[in-house]
C-alpha positions in Angstrom: 0.0 -0.1 0.0 1.2 3.4 -0.8 2.1 5.6 2.2 -0.5 8.4 2.8 1.9 11.2 1.9 2.6 9.5 -1.5 -1.1 9.1 -2.1 -1.9 12.7 -1.1 0.9 14.0 -3.5 -0.7 12.1 -6.4 -4.1 13.4 -5.5 -2.8 16.9 -5.3 -1.4 16.6 -8.9 -4.7 15.1 -10.0 -6.5 17.9 -8.4 -4.5 20.5 -10.3 -5.2 19.4 -13.7 -8.3 21.7 -14.3 -6.2 24.7 -13.2 -3.4 23.7 -15.7 -5.8 23.1 -18.5 -7.6 26.5 -17.7 -4.1 28.2 -17.8 -3.3 26.7 -21.0 -6.5 27.8 -22.6 -7.4 31.1 -20.8 -6.2 33.2 -23.7 -8.8 31.7 -26.2 -12.1 33.4 -26.6 -15.1 30.8 -26.5 -15.9 31.6 -30.2 -12.2 31.2 -31.4 -11.7 29.0 -34.5 -8.8 27.4 -32.6 -11.3 25.3 -30.4 -12.3 23.3 -33.5 -8.7 22.9 -34.9 -7.9 19.3 -35.4 -4.4 18.8 -36.7 -4.8 15.1 -36.5 -8.3 13.9 -37.9 -8.1 10.8 -35.7 -7.8 12.8 -32.5 -10.0 15.1 -30.5 -10.1 19.0 -31.2 -9.5 21.4 -28.3 -13.3 21.7 -27.8 -13.8 17.9 -27.6 -10.8 17.4 -25.4 -12.3 19.7 -22.9 -15.8 18.3 -23.1 -14.0 14.8 -22.9 -12.2 15.5 -19.7 -15.3 17.1 -18.1 -17.4 13.9 -19.0 -14.7 11.5 -18.1 -15.0 12.6 -14.4 -18.3 10.6 -14.3 -16.4 7.4 -15.7 -13.6 7.8 -13.1 -16.1 8.4 -10.2 -18.0 5.4 -11.2 -14.9 3.2 -11.3 -14.0 4.2 -7.7 -17.5 3.8 -6.5 -18.0 0.4 -8.0 -14.6 -0.8 -6.5 -15.7 0.4 -3.1 -19.3 -1.1 -3.4 -18.9 -4.5 -5.2 -16.4 -7.4 -4.9 -13.9 -7.0 -7.6 -16.1 -5.5 -10.3 -15.3 -5.6 -13.9 -14.6 -2.1 -15.1 -15.5 -1.8 -18.6 -13.9 1.0 -20.8 -16.7 3.0 -22.6 -16.5 3.5 -26.3 -14.8 6.8 -26.4 -15.9 7.8 -30.0 -19.5 6.8 -29.4 -19.6 8.7 -26.1 -18.2 11.8 -27.9 -20.8 11.5 -30.5 -23.7 10.7 -28.1 -22.9 13.6 -25.7 -21.9 16.2 -28.5 -18.3 16.8 -27.5 -17.9 18.7 -30.9 -20.7 21.3 -30.0 -19.8 21.7 -26.3 -19.3 25.0 -24.6 -15.6 25.0 -23.5 -16.2 27.4 -20.9 -19.0 25.5 -19.4 -16.9 22.3 -19.8 -13.9 23.7 -18.0 -16.1 24.9 -15.1 -17.8 21.5 -14.9 -14.4 19.8 -15.0 -13.1 21.9 -12.2 -16.2 21.3 -10.1 -16.3 17.6 -10.7 -12.6 17.0 -10.1 -12.6 19.0 -6.8 -15.5 16.8 -5.8 -13.7 13.6 -6.7 -10.4 14.3 -5.1 -12.2 15.6 -1.9 -14.2 12.4 -1.7 -11.0 10.2 -2.3 -9.2 11.9 0.5 -11.8 10.8 2.8 -11.3 7.1 2.1 -9.8 4.7 4.8 -6.8 2.5 4.3 -9.2 -0.4 3.9 -11.0 1.4 1.2 -7.8 2.0 -0.7 -7.0 -1.6 -0.4 -10.2 -2.8 -2.5 -9.6 -4.2 -5.9 -11.3 -4.3 -9.3 -10.7 -5.9 -12.7 -10.1 -3.1 -15.2 -10.9 -4.0 -18.8 -7.7 -4.5 -20.8 -5.4 -3.9 -17.9 -6.4 -6.6 -15.4 -6.6 -6.7 -11.6 -5.9 -3.4 -10.0 -6.2 -1.9 -6.4 -8.3 1.1 -5.9 -5.2 3.0 -4.8 -3.6 2.6 -8.4 -6.8 4.1 -10.1 -5.7 7.8 -9.3 -2.5 7.1 -11.1 -4.6 6.1 -14.2 -6.5 9.3 -13.9 -3.2 11.2 -13.9 -1.9 9.4 -16.9 -5.2 10.3 -18.7 -4.9 13.8 -17.8 -1.2 14.1 -18.9 -2.0 12.6 -22.3 -4.7 15.3 -22.8 -2.6 18.0 -21.5 0.1 17.2 -23.8 -2.4 16.9 -26.7 -3.8 20.5 -25.7 -0.2 21.9 -25.8 0.5 20.2 -29.2 -2.7 21.7 -30.6 -1.9 25.2 -29.4 1.6 25.0 -30.8 0.3 23.8 -34.2 -2.2 26.8 -34.3 0.4 29.3 -33.2 -1.6 30.2 -30.1 
């Protein structure tokens, strides 16, 4: 089991992603064409990235809650493309999505900080990854965040913003 200070450090970094994302995007007006720039047609635009991050908080929270409430649940990976289409990532308001991301992430990390050591020891089976303890799930959140923060930085560099 991770020592509490290590777990708290990971949660602090996870908690800071919305602020980092907001800082990267704060200079873009909500009506800027850059939100829809898609240098790689197989990846999300900036608008879609922000919508995805806000939306994925529900997926993460669900994984944590199921791991706490069920005996080794199978945690399926949603179809990302289908979810993006169903939820209209491409038409989402980036300002609203950033606000929702900040709110939901603060709620998630606050709740995670309230868990007991016994809670952190619970496990699940994550689709395509295998058995995983709850205490490893925040590292996956952090990895997901890092992937998309890098993508945002690449898109901004490509657009000259």
